Biopython code that builds the backbone (N, CA, C, O; Angstrom):
import numpy as np
from Bio.PDB.StructureBuilder import StructureBuilder

atoms = [
    (1, "UNK", "N", (26.671, 192.126, 9.362)),
    (1, "UNK", "CA", (28.022, 192.567, 9.553)),
    (1, "UNK", "C", (28.947, 191.359, 9.541)),
    (1, "UNK", "O", (28.615, 190.336, 10.140)),
    (2, "UNK", "N", (30.067, 191.443, 8.897)),
    (2, "UNK", "CA", (31.009, 190.337, 8.796)),
    (2, "UNK", "C", (32.009, 190.398, 9.945)),
    (2, "UNK", "O", (32.525, 191.462, 10.285)),
    (3, "UNK", "N", (32.270, 189.236, 10.534)),
    (3, "UNK", "CA", (33.248, 189.160, 11.618)),
    (3, "UNK", "C", (34.653, 189.127, 11.039)),
    (3, "UNK", "O", (34.881, 188.535, 9.984)),
    (4, "UNK", "N", (35.590, 189.760, 11.725)),
    (4, "UNK", "CA", (36.971, 189.770, 11.264)),
    (4, "UNK", "C", (37.698, 188.517, 11.717)),
    (4, "UNK", "O", (37.446, 187.993, 12.802)),
    (5, "UNK", "N", (38.609, 188.042, 10.867)),
    (5, "UNK", "CA", (39.444, 186.893, 11.210)),
    (5, "UNK", "C", (40.779, 187.394, 11.735)),
    (5, "UNK", "O", (41.035, 188.598, 11.732)),
    (6, "UNK", "N", (41.626, 186.488, 12.182)),
    (6, "UNK", "CA", (42.940, 186.874, 12.695)),
    (6, "UNK", "C", (43.791, 187.582, 11.655)),
    (6, "UNK", "O", (44.591, 188.453, 11.996)),
    (7, "UNK", "N", (43.624, 187.212, 10.371)),
    (7, "UNK", "CA", (44.439, 187.824, 9.318)),
    (7, "UNK", "C", (43.957, 189.220, 8.939)),
    (7, "UNK", "O", (44.608, 189.913, 8.158)),
    (8, "UNK", "N", (42.824, 189.629, 9.487)),
    (8, "UNK", "CA", (42.315, 190.957, 9.180)),
    (8, "UNK", "C", (41.232, 190.946, 8.119)),
    (8, "UNK", "O", (40.635, 191.984, 7.833)),
    (9, "UNK", "N", (40.972, 189.796, 7.537)),
    (9, "UNK", "CA", (39.909, 189.679, 6.535)),
    (9, "UNK", "C", (38.602, 189.384, 7.238)),
    (9, "UNK", "O", (38.562, 189.280, 8.464)),
    (10, "UNK", "N", (37.541, 189.250, 6.476)),
    (10, "UNK", "CA", (36.259, 188.939, 7.071)),
    (10, "UNK", "C", (35.870, 187.512, 6.745)),
    (10, "UNK", "O", (36.361, 186.939, 5.772)),
    (11, "UNK", "N", (34.999, 186.937, 7.542)),
    (11, "UNK", "CA", (34.523, 185.586, 7.270)),
    (11, "UNK", "C", (33.736, 185.569, 5.968)),
    (11, "UNK", "O", (33.714, 184.548, 5.280)),
    (12, "UNK", "N", (33.107, 186.645, 5.623)),
    (12, "UNK", "CA", (32.309, 186.720, 4.407)),
    (12, "UNK", "C", (33.166, 186.483, 3.172)),
    (12, "UNK", "O", (32.709, 185.843, 2.225)),
    (13, "UNK", "N", (34.402, 186.985, 3.160)),
    (13, "UNK", "CA", (35.256, 186.796, 1.978)),
    (13, "UNK", "C", (36.287, 185.699, 2.188)),
    (13, "UNK", "O", (37.343, 185.718, 1.556)),
    (14, "UNK", "N", (36.004, 184.756, 3.056)),
    (14, "UNK", "CA", (36.893, 183.618, 3.247)),
    (14, "UNK", "C", (38.093, 183.905, 4.124)),
    (14, "UNK", "O", (39.032, 183.110, 4.153)),
    (15, "UNK", "N", (38.092, 185.010, 4.833)),
    (15, "UNK", "CA", (39.178, 185.329, 5.734)),
    (15, "UNK", "C", (40.315, 186.096, 5.088)),
    (15, "UNK", "O", (41.246, 186.515, 5.776)),
    (16, "UNK", "N", (40.258, 186.283, 3.808)),
    (16, "UNK", "CA", (41.335, 186.997, 3.114)),
    (16, "UNK", "C", (41.119, 188.495, 3.214)),
    (16, "UNK", "O", (39.988, 188.981, 3.224)),
    (17, "UNK", "N", (42.221, 189.209, 3.287)),
    (17, "UNK", "CA", (42.114, 190.661, 3.271)),
    (17, "UNK", "C", (41.720, 191.104, 1.884)),
    (17, "UNK", "O", (42.186, 190.539, 0.895)),
    (18, "UNK", "N", (40.868, 192.108, 1.796)),
    (18, "UNK", "CA", (40.484, 192.600, 0.480)),
    (18, "UNK", "C", (41.564, 193.523, -0.057)),
    (18, "UNK", "O", (42.325, 194.118, 0.705)),
    (19, "UNK", "N", (41.623, 193.634, -1.380)),
    (19, "UNK", "CA", (42.590, 194.522, -2.015)),
    (19, "UNK", "C", (42.123, 195.958, -1.866)),
    (19, "UNK", "O", (40.927, 196.233, -1.769)),
    (20, "UNK", "N", (43.072, 196.853, -1.850)),
    (20, "UNK", "CA", (42.695, 198.254, -1.812)),
    (20, "UNK", "C", (42.180, 198.642, -3.186)),
    (20, "UNK", "O", (42.450, 197.956, -4.172)),
    (21, "UNK", "N", (41.443, 199.738, -3.255)),
    (21, "UNK", "CA", (40.835, 200.173, -4.503)),
    (21, "UNK", "C", (41.869, 200.436, -5.584)),
    (21, "UNK", "O", (41.559, 200.283, -6.765)),
    (22, "UNK", "N", (43.070, 200.822, -5.231)),
    (22, "UNK", "CA", (44.089, 201.141, -6.216)),
    (22, "UNK", "C", (44.974, 199.964, -6.590)),
    (22, "UNK", "O", (45.872, 200.111, -7.419)),
    (23, "UNK", "N", (44.738, 198.787, -5.991)),
    (23, "UNK", "CA", (45.597, 197.642, -6.276)),
    (23, "UNK", "C", (45.338, 197.116, -7.678)),
    (23, "UNK", "O", (44.196, 197.073, -8.135)),
    (24, "UNK", "N", (46.406, 196.717, -8.355)),
    (24, "UNK", "CA", (46.277, 196.169, -9.702)),
    (24, "UNK", "C", (46.026, 194.678, -9.626)),
    (24, "UNK", "O", (46.539, 193.995, -8.740)),
    (25, "UNK", "N", (45.235, 194.178, -10.560)),
    (25, "UNK", "CA", (45.040, 192.746, -10.697)),
    (25, "UNK", "C", (46.303, 192.151, -11.290)),
    (25, "UNK", "O", (47.021, 192.839, -12.016)),
    (26, "UNK", "N", (46.594, 190.884, -10.996)),
    (26, "UNK", "CA", (47.777, 190.271, -11.599)),
    (26, "UNK", "C", (47.584, 190.144, -13.094)),
    (26, "UNK", "O", (46.469, 189.918, -13.563)),
    (27, "UNK", "N", (48.655, 190.287, -13.840)),
    (27, "UNK", "CA", (48.561, 190.185, -15.291)),
    (27, "UNK", "C", (48.437, 188.733, -15.702)),
    (27, "UNK", "O", (48.763, 187.829, -14.934)),
    (28, "UNK", "N", (47.964, 188.516, -16.915)),
    (28, "UNK", "CA", (47.810, 187.159, -17.430)),
    (28, "UNK", "C", (49.150, 186.449, -17.471)),
    (28, "UNK", "O", (49.224, 185.248, -17.210)),
    (29, "UNK", "N", (50.218, 187.180, -17.797)),
    (29, "UNK", "CA", (51.528, 186.542, -17.867)),
    (29, "UNK", "C", (52.010, 186.126, -16.484)),
    (29, "UNK", "O", (52.739, 185.143, -16.359)),
    (30, "UNK", "N", (51.615, 186.859, -15.440)),
    (30, "UNK", "CA", (51.995, 186.499, -14.081)),
    (30, "UNK", "C", (51.295, 185.209, -13.652)),
    (30, "UNK", "O", (51.782, 184.511, -12.763)),
    (31, "UNK", "N", (50.159, 184.885, -14.274)),
    (31, "UNK", "CA", (49.432, 183.674, -13.958)),
    (31, "UNK", "C", (49.935, 182.503, -14.772)),
    (31, "UNK", "O", (49.364, 181.415, -14.693)),
    (32, "UNK", "N", (50.992, 182.692, -15.555)),
    (32, "UNK", "CA", (51.534, 181.604, -16.347)),
    (32, "UNK", "C", (51.003, 181.565, -17.761)),
    (32, "UNK", "O", (51.403, 180.702, -18.542)),
    (33, "UNK", "N", (50.104, 182.484, -18.114)),
    (33, "UNK", "CA", (49.552, 182.507, -19.460)),
    (33, "UNK", "C", (50.479, 183.228, -20.419)),
    (33, "UNK", "O", (51.402, 183.928, -20.002)),
    (34, "UNK", "N", (50.224, 183.050, -21.708)),
    (34, "UNK", "CA", (51.060, 183.707, -22.705)),
    (34, "UNK", "C", (50.364, 184.925, -23.302)),
    (34, "UNK", "O", (50.855, 185.501, -24.273)),
    (35, "UNK", "N", (49.230, 185.323, -22.738)),
    (35, "UNK", "CA", (48.493, 186.473, -23.246)),
    (35, "UNK", "C", (49.261, 187.764, -23.005)),
    (35, "UNK", "O", (50.045, 187.896, -22.066)),
    (36, "UNK", "N", (48.998, 188.697, -23.891)),
    (36, "UNK", "CA", (49.594, 190.023, -23.737)),
    (36, "UNK", "C", (49.032, 190.656, -22.463)),
    (36, "UNK", "O", (47.885, 190.394, -22.102)),
    (37, "UNK", "N", (49.808, 191.469, -21.791)),
    (37, "UNK", "CA", (49.394, 192.074, -20.539)),
    (37, "UNK", "C", (48.292, 193.101, -20.806)),
    (37, "UNK", "O", (48.564, 194.177, -21.338)),
    (38, "UNK", "N", (47.055, 192.775, -20.441)),
    (38, "UNK", "CA", (45.933, 193.672, -20.701)),
    (38, "UNK", "C", (45.691, 194.652, -19.562)),
    (38, "UNK", "O", (44.741, 195.433, -19.611)),
    (39, "UNK", "N", (46.539, 194.622, -18.535)),
    (39, "UNK", "CA", (46.369, 195.567, -17.434)),
    (39, "UNK", "C", (47.072, 196.890, -17.702)),
    (39, "UNK", "O", (46.892, 197.849, -16.952)),
    (40, "UNK", "N", (47.868, 196.951, -18.758)),
    (40, "UNK", "CA", (48.584, 198.190, -19.048)),
    (40, "UNK", "C", (47.593, 199.249, -19.529)),
    (40, "UNK", "O", (46.527, 198.920, -20.048)),
    (41, "UNK", "N", (47.947, 200.498, -19.356)),
    (41, "UNK", "CA", (47.058, 201.613, -19.684)),
    (41, "UNK", "C", (46.715, 201.698, -21.161)),
    (41, "UNK", "O", (45.610, 202.111, -21.513)),
    (42, "UNK", "N", (47.649, 201.311, -22.040)),
    (42, "UNK", "CA", (47.404, 201.473, -23.473)),
    (42, "UNK", "C", (46.797, 200.235, -24.135)),
    (42, "UNK", "O", (46.749, 200.162, -25.363)),
    (43, "UNK", "N", (46.335, 199.267, -23.352)),
    (43, "UNK", "CA", (45.683, 198.093, -23.929)),
    (43, "UNK", "C", (44.415, 198.541, -24.648)),
    (43, "UNK", "O", (43.649, 199.350, -24.125)),
    (44, "UNK", "N", (44.201, 198.016, -25.835)),
    (44, "UNK", "CA", (43.013, 198.401, -26.589)),
    (44, "UNK", "C", (41.768, 197.749, -26.000)),
    (44, "UNK", "O", (41.852, 196.761, -25.269)),
    (45, "UNK", "N", (40.635, 198.307, -26.325)),
    (45, "UNK", "CA", (39.366, 197.737, -25.863)),
    (45, "UNK", "C", (39.191, 196.319, -26.416)),
    (45, "UNK", "O", (38.639, 195.447, -25.744)),
    (46, "UNK", "N", (39.671, 196.097, -27.657)),
    (46, "UNK", "CA", (39.567, 194.765, -28.252)),
    (46, "UNK", "C", (40.399, 193.752, -27.472)),
    (46, "UNK", "O", (39.955, 192.628, -27.238)),
    (47, "UNK", "N", (41.611, 194.149, -27.069)),
    (47, "UNK", "CA", (42.471, 193.251, -26.294)),
    (47, "UNK", "C", (41.826, 192.908, -24.956)),
    (47, "UNK", "O", (41.836, 191.753, -24.531)),
    (48, "UNK", "N", (41.276, 193.903, -24.307)),
    (48, "UNK", "CA", (40.639, 193.677, -23.009)),
    (48, "UNK", "C", (39.399, 192.803, -23.178)),
    (48, "UNK", "O", (39.187, 191.875, -22.397)),
    (49, "UNK", "N", (38.578, 193.091, -24.192)),
    (49, "UNK", "CA", (37.377, 192.287, -24.441)),
    (49, "UNK", "C", (37.753, 190.843, -24.762)),
    (49, "UNK", "O", (37.081, 189.916, -24.311)),
    (50, "UNK", "N", (38.820, 190.645, -25.536)),
    (50, "UNK", "CA", (39.277, 189.299, -25.868)),
    (50, "UNK", "C", (39.722, 188.558, -24.608)),
    (50, "UNK", "O", (39.390, 187.387, -24.425)),
    (51, "UNK", "N", (40.463, 189.228, -23.753)),
    (51, "UNK", "CA", (40.937, 188.628, -22.505)),
    (51, "UNK", "C", (39.757, 188.258, -21.604)),
    (51, "UNK", "O", (39.732, 187.170, -21.030)),
    (52, "UNK", "N", (38.798, 189.146, -21.484)),
    (52, "UNK", "CA", (37.616, 188.886, -20.656)),
    (52, "UNK", "C", (36.838, 187.697, -21.206)),
    (52, "UNK", "O", (36.429, 186.817, -20.448)),
    (53, "UNK", "N", (36.632, 187.666, -22.527)),
    (53, "UNK", "CA", (35.894, 186.558, -23.139)),
    (53, "UNK", "C", (36.594, 185.227, -22.866)),
    (53, "UNK", "O", (35.937, 184.226, -22.578)),
    (54, "UNK", "N", (37.908, 185.215, -22.956)),
    (54, "UNK", "CA", (38.673, 183.998, -22.713)),
    (54, "UNK", "C", (38.512, 183.526, -21.267)),
    (54, "UNK", "O", (38.307, 182.338, -21.020)),
    (55, "UNK", "N", (38.604, 184.442, -20.329)),
    (55, "UNK", "CA", (38.450, 184.091, -18.919)),
    (55, "UNK", "C", (37.037, 183.588, -18.635)),
    (55, "UNK", "O", (36.851, 182.621, -17.896)),
    (56, "UNK", "N", (36.048, 184.246, -19.225)),
    (56, "UNK", "CA", (34.664, 183.849, -19.010)),
    (56, "UNK", "C", (34.376, 182.467, -19.584)),
    (56, "UNK", "O", (33.612, 181.701, -18.998)),
    (57, "UNK", "N", (34.982, 182.143, -20.724)),
    (57, "UNK", "CA", (34.772, 180.812, -21.322)),
    (57, "UNK", "C", (35.223, 179.724, -20.358)),
    (57, "UNK", "O", (34.562, 178.693, -20.237)),
    (58, "UNK", "N", (36.341, 179.942, -19.670)),
    (58, "UNK", "CA", (36.819, 178.965, -18.691)),
    (58, "UNK", "C", (35.811, 178.805, -17.553)),
    (58, "UNK", "O", (35.523, 177.685, -17.130)),
    (59, "UNK", "N", (35.285, 179.902, -17.066)),
    (59, "UNK", "CA", (34.306, 179.847, -15.984)),
    (59, "UNK", "C", (33.004, 179.203, -16.466)),
    (59, "UNK", "O", (32.348, 178.471, -15.724)),
    (60, "UNK", "N", (32.645, 179.485, -17.711)),
    (60, "UNK", "CA", (31.414, 178.908, -18.269)),
    (60, "UNK", "C", (31.535, 177.382, -18.343)),
    (60, "UNK", "O", (30.581, 176.672, -18.026)),
    (61, "UNK", "N", (32.694, 176.878, -18.756)),
    (61, "UNK", "CA", (32.906, 175.425, -18.805)),
    (61, "UNK", "C", (32.767, 174.813, -17.402)),
    (61, "UNK", "O", (32.153, 173.759, -17.238)),
    (62, "UNK", "N", (33.337, 175.477, -16.407)),
    (62, "UNK", "CA", (33.220, 174.977, -15.033)),
    (62, "UNK", "C", (31.762, 174.933, -14.574)),
    (62, "UNK", "O", (31.326, 173.952, -13.971)),
    (63, "UNK", "N", (31.020, 175.984, -14.859)),
    (63, "UNK", "CA", (29.605, 176.028, -14.475)),
    (63, "UNK", "C", (28.839, 174.892, -15.149)),
    (63, "UNK", "O", (27.977, 174.273, -14.524)),
    (64, "UNK", "N", (29.142, 174.615, -16.410)),
    (64, "UNK", "CA", (28.480, 173.531, -17.130)),
    (64, "UNK", "C", (28.831, 172.174, -16.527)),
    (64, "UNK", "O", (27.955, 171.326, -16.353)),
    (65, "UNK", "N", (30.105, 171.966, -16.207)),
    (65, "UNK", "CA", (30.550, 170.695, -15.625)),
    (65, "UNK", "C", (29.882, 170.406, -14.289)),
    (65, "UNK", "O", (29.650, 169.246, -13.948)),
    (66, "UNK", "N", (29.573, 171.445, -13.535)),
    (66, "UNK", "CA", (28.970, 171.282, -12.205)),
    (66, "UNK", "C", (27.461, 171.497, -12.209)),
    (66, "UNK", "O", (26.851, 171.663, -11.153)),
    (67, "UNK", "N", (26.857, 171.494, -13.402)),
    (67, "UNK", "CA", (25.405, 171.648, -13.555)),
    (67, "UNK", "C", (24.858, 172.902, -12.881)),
    (67, "UNK", "O", (23.817, 172.868, -12.225)),
    (68, "UNK", "N", (25.574, 174.003, -13.052)),
    (68, "UNK", "CA", (25.127, 175.294, -12.539)),
    (68, "UNK", "C", (24.505, 176.060, -13.705)),
    (68, "UNK", "O", (25.126, 176.949, -14.287)),
    (69, "UNK", "N", (23.266, 175.695, -14.032)),
    (69, "UNK", "CA", (22.650, 176.172, -15.265)),
    (69, "UNK", "C", (22.449, 177.688, -15.297)),
    (69, "UNK", "O", (22.636, 178.305, -16.345)),
    (70, "UNK", "N", (22.078, 178.289, -14.192)),
    (70, "UNK", "CA", (21.878, 179.739, -14.207)),
    (70, "UNK", "C", (23.206, 180.454, -14.417)),
    (70, "UNK", "O", (23.285, 181.383, -15.221)),
    (71, "UNK", "N", (24.242, 180.039, -13.711)),
    (71, "UNK", "CA", (25.561, 180.642, -13.919)),
    (71, "UNK", "C", (26.038, 180.421, -15.350)),
    (71, "UNK", "O", (26.593, 181.332, -15.965)),
    (72, "UNK", "N", (25.827, 179.228, -15.883)),
    (72, "UNK", "CA", (26.212, 178.924, -17.262)),
    (72, "UNK", "C", (25.533, 179.898, -18.229)),
    (72, "UNK", "O", (26.169, 180.421, -19.144)),
    (73, "UNK", "N", (24.256, 180.129, -18.018)),
    (73, "UNK", "CA", (23.507, 181.046, -18.873)),
    (73, "UNK", "C", (24.008, 182.484, -18.740)),
    (73, "UNK", "O", (24.241, 183.160, -19.742)),
    (74, "UNK", "N", (24.172, 182.944, -17.512)),
    (74, "UNK", "CA", (24.595, 184.325, -17.287)),
    (74, "UNK", "C", (26.005, 184.579, -17.804)),
    (74, "UNK", "O", (26.268, 185.622, -18.404)),
    (75, "UNK", "N", (26.908, 183.641, -17.579)),
    (75, "UNK", "CA", (28.272, 183.786, -18.085)),
    (75, "UNK", "C", (28.256, 183.765, -19.606)),
    (75, "UNK", "O", (29.015, 184.492, -20.248)),
    (76, "UNK", "N", (27.391, 182.933, -20.187)),
    (76, "UNK", "CA", (27.251, 182.904, -21.644)),
    (76, "UNK", "C", (26.832, 184.256, -22.196)),
    (76, "UNK", "O", (27.325, 184.685, -23.240)),
    (77, "UNK", "N", (25.922, 184.931, -21.497)),
    (77, "UNK", "CA", (25.502, 186.266, -21.923)),
    (77, "UNK", "C", (26.670, 187.247, -21.848)),
    (77, "UNK", "O", (26.820, 188.102, -22.720)),
    (78, "UNK", "N", (27.491, 187.127, -20.817)),
    (78, "UNK", "CA", (28.658, 188.002, -20.677)),
    (78, "UNK", "C", (29.690, 187.721, -21.772)),
    (78, "UNK", "O", (30.332, 188.646, -22.269)),
    (79, "UNK", "N", (29.854, 186.443, -22.151)),
    (79, "UNK", "CA", (30.766, 186.091, -23.241)),
    (79, "UNK", "C", (30.283, 186.726, -24.540)),
    (79, "UNK", "O", (31.075, 187.293, -25.292)),
    (80, "UNK", "N", (28.988, 186.631, -24.797)),
    (80, "UNK", "CA", (28.420, 187.235, -26.006)),
    (80, "UNK", "C", (28.659, 188.744, -26.019)),
    (80, "UNK", "O", (28.987, 189.312, -27.061)),
    (81, "UNK", "N", (28.498, 189.380, -24.888)),
    (81, "UNK", "CA", (28.715, 190.826, -24.797)),
    (81, "UNK", "C", (30.174, 191.177, -25.071)),
    (81, "UNK", "O", (30.457, 192.135, -25.790)),
    (82, "UNK", "N", (31.101, 190.407, -24.501)),
    (82, "UNK", "CA", (32.527, 190.653, -24.737)),
    (82, "UNK", "C", (32.876, 190.457, -26.210)),
    (82, "UNK", "O", (33.639, 191.237, -26.781)),
    (83, "UNK", "N", (32.316, 189.410, -26.826)),
    (83, "UNK", "CA", (32.570, 189.172, -28.248)),
    (83, "UNK", "C", (31.959, 190.270, -29.115)),
    (83, "UNK", "O", (32.549, 190.657, -30.124)),
    (84, "UNK", "N", (30.798, 190.772, -28.739)),
    (84, "UNK", "CA", (30.178, 191.881, -29.477)),
    (84, "UNK", "C", (31.031, 193.139, -29.361)),
    (84, "UNK", "O", (31.161, 193.896, -30.324)),
    (85, "UNK", "N", (31.609, 193.362, -28.191)),
    (85, "UNK", "CA", (32.491, 194.522, -27.986)),
    (85, "UNK", "C", (33.704, 194.412, -28.899)),
    (85, "UNK", "O", (34.117, 195.402, -29.502)),
    (86, "UNK", "N", (34.278, 193.216, -29.006)),
    (86, "UNK", "CA", (35.428, 193.015, -29.896)),
    (86, "UNK", "C", (35.039, 193.311, -31.341)),
    (86, "UNK", "O", (35.776, 193.990, -32.055)),
    (87, "UNK", "N", (33.897, 192.809, -31.770)),
    (87, "UNK", "CA", (33.461, 192.953, -33.149)),
    (87, "UNK", "C", (33.090, 194.401, -33.498)),
    (87, "UNK", "O", (33.351, 194.866, -34.607)),
    (88, "UNK", "N", (32.484, 195.098, -32.545)),
    (88, "UNK", "CA", (32.032, 196.465, -32.829)),
    (88, "UNK", "C", (33.182, 197.453, -32.934)),
    (88, "UNK", "O", (33.031, 198.511, -33.545)),
    (89, "UNK", "N", (34.301, 197.136, -32.363)),
    (89, "UNK", "CA", (35.437, 198.038, -32.362)),
    (89, "UNK", "C", (36.474, 197.686, -33.424)),
    (89, "UNK", "O", (37.450, 198.411, -33.615)),
    (90, "UNK", "N", (36.257, 196.574, -34.108)),
    (90, "UNK", "CA", (37.239, 196.105, -35.083)),
    (90, "UNK", "C", (37.233, 196.913, -36.360)),
    (90, "UNK", "O", (38.010, 196.632, -37.272)),
]
sb = StructureBuilder()
sb.init_structure("model")
sb.init_model(0)
sb.init_chain("A")
sb.init_seg("    ")
for serial, (resi, resn, name, xyz) in enumerate(atoms, 1):
    if name == "N":
        sb.init_residue(resn, " ", resi, " ")
    sb.init_atom(name, np.array(xyz, "f"), 0.0, 1.0, " ", f" {name:<3s}", serial, name[0])
structure = sb.get_structure()
């Protein structure tokens, strides 16, 4: 069982409150990126797969830099899956 912090979050998640199930993730443009907003309802599967692949590539580079070989491998598999999704729907 996770202990609650003063902010209402748990120690397990770093003390931050978790988002509610209906909360939207911030859009790429809100993070300073120039990507099209893939959180909108009419975003195509290709757009979402492209956005996911891009985000995963950044995480994969970090895992490689810190010699996290298992994470590097697993993220690489997820990148391949996202790229396959883009290609299969094109």
